[in-house]
N, C-alpha and C positions, 0 to 999 in steps of 0.2 A: 203416437198411439198409446192409449192408456192400457193398464194391465188387463182390465175387463175386456177391452176390444181385442187385445192379443189372444186372450183365452177363447173368445168367440170365433176369431179367425182360424184358430186351430181345430175348431169343431168340438171343443170340450165345454160342456155345460156345468157350471158350478151350482149344484143344487143347494138349498139351505141345509140339508142334512149333511152333505159333504163338507160344507164350510164349518158346520158345528163339529163334525168329527175332527177336522183339523185343529180347531181350538181345544178340543177335549184332550187330544193326545199330547200336545204341547211339548214335543221333543223332536229334534231333527234327526233324520237318518240320511247319510251316515254320520257316525260320531267321529270327530276330528282325531287324527293320529297323534295330536299333541297331548293326549291324555297321559302319555307316559311320563311327562315331566312332573305333573302334579296329580297323577293317578286318574285323570279324566281329561275332558276336552273342552274347548270353545270358551271364548270370553263374551260371546254375543248374548244379547237379550236380557241383561241384568235389570234394565230399567223397566221391563214389562212383566217381571215375574209375579208381582202381586196381582196384576189384573188377569193374567192368564190363569193363575191359581184359582181365582174365583170362578172362572169358566170351567175349570176341570174338577169341580167339586164333587159331582155325583156320578161320574161315569168312569169305568176302568176299561181300557181297550184290551182285547185278547192278544193283539200283536200279530195276528196271522192273516190280516186282510191283504188282498193283492195290491191295492193301491188306494191310498187315502191322501188327504191334504192336512198338513200340520202347520201351525203358526208359531213363530218364535222370533223375537226381535223385530216385529213388524213385517216379516216376510213370510210368504207361503212356500213350503217345500213339499214336493211330492214324496210320499213314503212308499217306494216300490219294493215289494217283497219278492225275492227270487225263489220261485217254486221248483227250480231244478230242471235240468234237461234230461228227458227220459228217452234216450236214443234206442234203448232195447225194446221199447214199446212201439216205436215208429219204423224201425228198420228191421226187415225180416231176417237178413243174413246175420244179425248179431243178437237176435231175440233170445236164443238159448245160450250162446257163448260167444265171447269176443276173442277167444284164444287162438282159433285156427287149428290146423292139423299138420301142415308141412313143416319141414325142418327138423333139426335136432334139438331136443329140450336142453336148456341150460339154466342153472340156478343164478338168480340175480339179486343183488342187495340194493335197496333204494336209499335215498336221503330223507325218507319219511318215517315218522314215529307215530304210533297210535296214541290217541287220547281218549280215555274212557270216562263216561259220565253216567251217573245213575239214570235209570230208565225214565223217571218222572222229573228230571231236573228242569228247573225253570230259572230265568233271570227276571228279577223284579225291578222295574223302573219307577223311580219316584221323582216328583217335582218339589223343590225346596224353595221356600220364600222366606225373606227376612223382614222383620219389622223392628226398628227402622231399616230401610234398605242400605246395603253396604256395597260400595264400589270395588273394594279390594277383594280379589278372588282368593288370595292367600288367607285373609282373615275369615272369609266364609268357610273355607276348608278347615281351618284350625278350630273354629267355634263348633262346627258340626262333629268333627272327629273327637272332640273332648267329651261328648255325651256318652254316658255309660250304656245307654241302649244300643249303641253301635260299636262299642269297644271290642267285642269279641266276634264281630261279623266281618266277612269279606266284603269289601266295598270299593267302589270307584266313583269319584265325585269331581266335578269340574266347576263347582260354584253354583250351578243351577240344577243339573240333572244328576241324580244319585242312582247307582246300580248296586243291588244287593243280591246275594245268592240265597238269602233266607228272608222270608216274608215277615214283616213286622206284625205285631198283634192287632193293631188298629189300622184301618185304611188311611185315616188322617191322624198323624201324631204331632202333638204340640210339645215343643222343647224350648228351653230358655238357657241363656248363658250370659256371662259378663265379660266385657273387654278389659284390657289393662287399665283403662281410664275409669272403670267402674260403671260403664253404661250397660244397661240390661237390653239384650237383644233376644227377641222371640223368633223362633223358627217353626215353620209349618211344613211337615213332610207328608206329601200326598201321593198315594199310589196311583199311577196312570196306566201302566201296561204290565202284562205278564207275558214274557217272551219265551218261546220254545228254544231249544238248543240249536235248531236249524235256522233261526233268524239271522239275517246279516248283521244286526246290531250285536248279537252274541259273538259272532265271529270276530268282530272288531274288539270287543271286550277281551276275548281270549288272547288276541295279539298283544293287547296292552298288558295283560298279566305276564306274558312271557318276556316282554320288554323289561318289566320290573324284575323278573327273575334273573335276566342276564346282567342287570345292574348289580344285583346281589352277588354275582359271580365276579365282581370287579371288572366288568366290561363297560366301555364308554360308547355312547351313541354318537356317531359322526355321520351326518346325513341320515339315511334310513338304516344303515347297518351298524353292527356292534363290534368293537375291536378291543383287544387286550394289550394295552401299552406295556404291561409288565413282562411280556414275553416277545420282545422285538427280534426280528431277523435282520442282522446288520450286513450291509454290503459296503465295507469301508473303502474299497478302491474307487467307488463312484459316489461316496458320501451320501448313501441312501439307507433308510431304515424302512422295514416292512412290518406293519402291525397286523398280526393274524386276527381274523374275526369271522363273523357269520352274517349272512343275510337270511332272516327268518320270516316265516309266515304261517298262519293257521287258517285252514279252509277245509271244506267238505269235498272229498273225492268220492263221487257217487253217494253212498249213504254212510260213510265213515268219516269221523273227524280226525284229521291228521295234522301233525306238526312238521313243517318242512324247514330244513337248514342247508344252506349252501356255503361252502368255504369261500371266504373273501379276504382280500389283503388291501390295506391302506398304505400307499406309497408316500413316504415323507422324506424330505431332503434334510440332511444334517447341516443345514445352512440357514442362518437367521436372515431376516430381511435386511438388517443392518450390515451384515457381511456382504450380502448381494449388492447393496447400494455402494459400499466402499470399493468393491471390485469394479463396479460399473463406472465409478468416478475416475479410477485410474485408467480405464480404457477409453473413455470419451472425453475426459477433461472437464473443467468447471464451466466452460462456455455453453455446452449443450447438455450438461448433466441433468438439470431439472426436467427438461422436456423428455429426455430419453428415459429417465427414471419413472416418470408418470406413465409413459408409453409401455414400459415393461411390467410395471406392478399393478396398475389399475385393472381390475377385473379378475385378478388372481385370488385363490383361496388360501388363507394362512391359518395355521393352528397355533394356539397359545397353550403351551404344555402345563402351565400352572393350573389351568382348569379344564384342559382337554376339550376346548371348544373351537369351532371353526368360524371364521369370519371372511366376508368378501371385502376386498379393498376397493372402495368406491372413490377415494381421493387421497391426496397427501397434503396435509396442512403444514406448510413450511414456517408458519409464524408461531406455532405452539411448540414449546419445548417441555421436557420432563420437569423442569423447575417451576412451571406454571401451575396455578391452582385450579381446581374444579370444585363444584358444589356437590356434596353428598346428599343422599335422600333425607337425612335428618336436618339438612339446612346448613351444616358446618362446611367450611372450606378446608381443603388439604391439597398439598402438592402431589404430583404423580410419584415423585421419588419417595416421599414419606408413605404414601398409600401402599405401594408395593412392598415396602419394607415392613410395615405393620401387618398387612393382610397376608402376604405370602413369604415374608422373610427373604426378599430378593433385593439385592443392591445393584442399582443401575450404574454402569461404568461410563457411558457417554451421556453427558448432560446437555449436549447441543444437538442431538439428533432430532429430526422432525417427527411429526406424529402421523400415523396412518388413520384414515377416517373410514369407518364402516357404518352403514345405515341399517339399523335393525328394523325391518318392516313388520308391522302388525297385521294380523289376519283381518282385523276390522278395518273397513274402508274409511271410516270416519276418524281414525287415529293416525296422526302423522308419524312418519318413521323417526325413530330415536337415533341420534348421532352418538357414536362411541369413538373415543380416541384410543389407539393402540400403540404400544411401544415397539418400534421395529426390532430392538434388541431381543424382545421376548417372543417374537412371531417367527414361526418356522414355515418355510414354503412347502406346499404339498403338490403332488402330481409331477408330471414330467413335461418339460418344454418340448417344442418341435425339434429343437436341436438335439435334445437328449434322445428322443424317439428314433432319430436317424443314426444314432450311435449303435452299431451292431454289437459291440462287446458289452455295452451297458444293458441293452435289451436282452441279450443272451443270459447275463447274470441274473436279471430280474426273472426271466422265464424259468431258469433252473430252480428258483425258490417258489414260484407261484404255480407252476404247472405240475400239480401233484399227480402221482400215479394213482390208479384205483385203490391200491392198498393204503397209500398215504392218506388219501381222502377218507377212506373208511376208518382209519385210526383216529383222524381228527373228529369225525362224527361220533365215534364210540366214546371218545374222551369227553365230548360235550354232554352226551347223555349221562355218562358216569358222574360228571360234576353236578348236573342238575339233581340227580337222585341222591348224591351224598351230602349236598349242602343242606343244612337244617333249615335255614331261612327259605330257601327255594322250595323245599318239600312242604314246609308249613304253608306257604302261599298257595301251593296247588291243593293241599288238603282242605283249606278253608273255603275254596271255591268249589270243592267237590270233584276236582280233576285228578285223574290218575295217569301219570306219564308211563306209557307202555314201552314195548320193545320196538326195535327197528324192523320196518316192514321188508319182507323179502317176497319174491315171486318167481315164477318159472317163465322164462322167455324161450325164444326159438331162434336158432341160427339157420337162416333160410339157405337153400342151396344156391351156389353161385350161378349167375346168369351168363349165357353164352352170347357173345357179340359176333354177328355175322358181317364179314367184310366183302369187298369186291371180288367176284369170281371165287368166293369161299377161300380166299388166300388169307392165312393168318387168323382163322377163327380162334377165339380165345375165351377163356372163362374168367370172369371178373368177380371176385369175392369182396367182402367188406373190408379186408385188410390191405387190398391193393389200391394204388392210386391210378386214376385214369390217365393223367398227363404223361407219365413215363411210358406207359403201355401204348398210348396213342402215338407218341413220338417214334417208338420202335416200329410200329406198324406203318407209319407214314414213310419211313425210310425204306421199308420193304415193299412199298407200293400197294399196300392192301386197302388203304382208305379210299373212299369214293371222292372223285374230284368235284369241287363246287362248280355249279352252272351259273354263268354270268347272264343276268337279265338286262335287256336293253331298256333304257329309260323311256317311259311313255308319259306324255303330258295330256291329260284329259282336256277336251275342248267343250265348253258349255255355251249354249246360246244366251244372248242377252235377254234380260227380263222383258217380256211382252212381244218378243220376236217369234216368228214361226220357224219350226224346224224344217 
């Protein structure tokens, strides 16, 4: 079935105006989360930037439509704007207030921080084309950021789409720059959308801004969370290290923009893959070592502390050694031993260890995964094995460090807020985007009265509050004979007539 046939089957008619609107906006929503690495997202659509730019020449989208169609990289994406859920307008019992009236009021502190914006704040989205076209995203970003017109402006750019907090003087701005080879590259920056602060695109840009801020606080992103390796919590009796960190997000809660932070920990083993392989070899012997090693390691996540990056072990290459050579990006060849000595000042001790293989997959479907060789001596195991999780003493030691009390959690959040406000680079980043990092949100909750549980013949009626556990109380009542006895049902098999027969 073709794409047009699928659209018709769903009952969606693509009018010429809708198709034109998609070409005019020329930007996908949502923006990819990978903007944090190079201050913006997505590698897609570089080959069609010139053609799309010509179609986007005369129209600027206000960015507040409910649903439009956009084209980028030869694909059509629906741009759905979230207009909010108005529960107070639809539900009568919460129209005036959601607070309620029963219970005892209590002061609560949340993990939310207010973010203030100017009343007329807008995000300006631009489409950037290059002539001649450049395939390298890093070169696109470097050439654009070298322009004096953008030097003092807050910006996020992925090589195609540019976001600015301040509007350029012209709707179409022509720029030029030279590469290191002396080639002149012309850049055309075209305004495509003006987005309000409530736009989902703005929410994602705000998240990208705070990811940059956490990096300025010497925190490293592992997965989706950020951790601080400079302040590890050691558990030496179990050879574990815990990196403290946070899981962050930015979103609208009803009508207010808030920053959310949750305390998180990354569990690392103080054991390299080489040490694990050596111990496994002594346990299994050389006859079954290769098979057992692949069974234990393939699929695990390892961390290389020289760059604080995580990799998935996809295979083990027993034929490649650290003394073998590989080709660098500039075309020269170098051995793994010399590379780590020159790049990170690390001297490898075992020159006969095999290499771990990790496949770095690209988000573009037409790009093959890039194979990377890792040194087992420099890779640390992460997470806990099934054997470790069944160790009561180990899990108890981990829980003592990770299960913080409300006071300890509040201290961690207050310290994060203080670091953001005291760091000059972080404060400058917020100010250039027009953001003000406010205070921690607090609210008034209610401690509802305990519920009364009625038992058989009113024996052992009891009050259950939020601090009591049901299982001990139920066990006590069961022994006293207060619980109702379960009723056994006889098994019944339904009988149905055969198709076509009379009842």
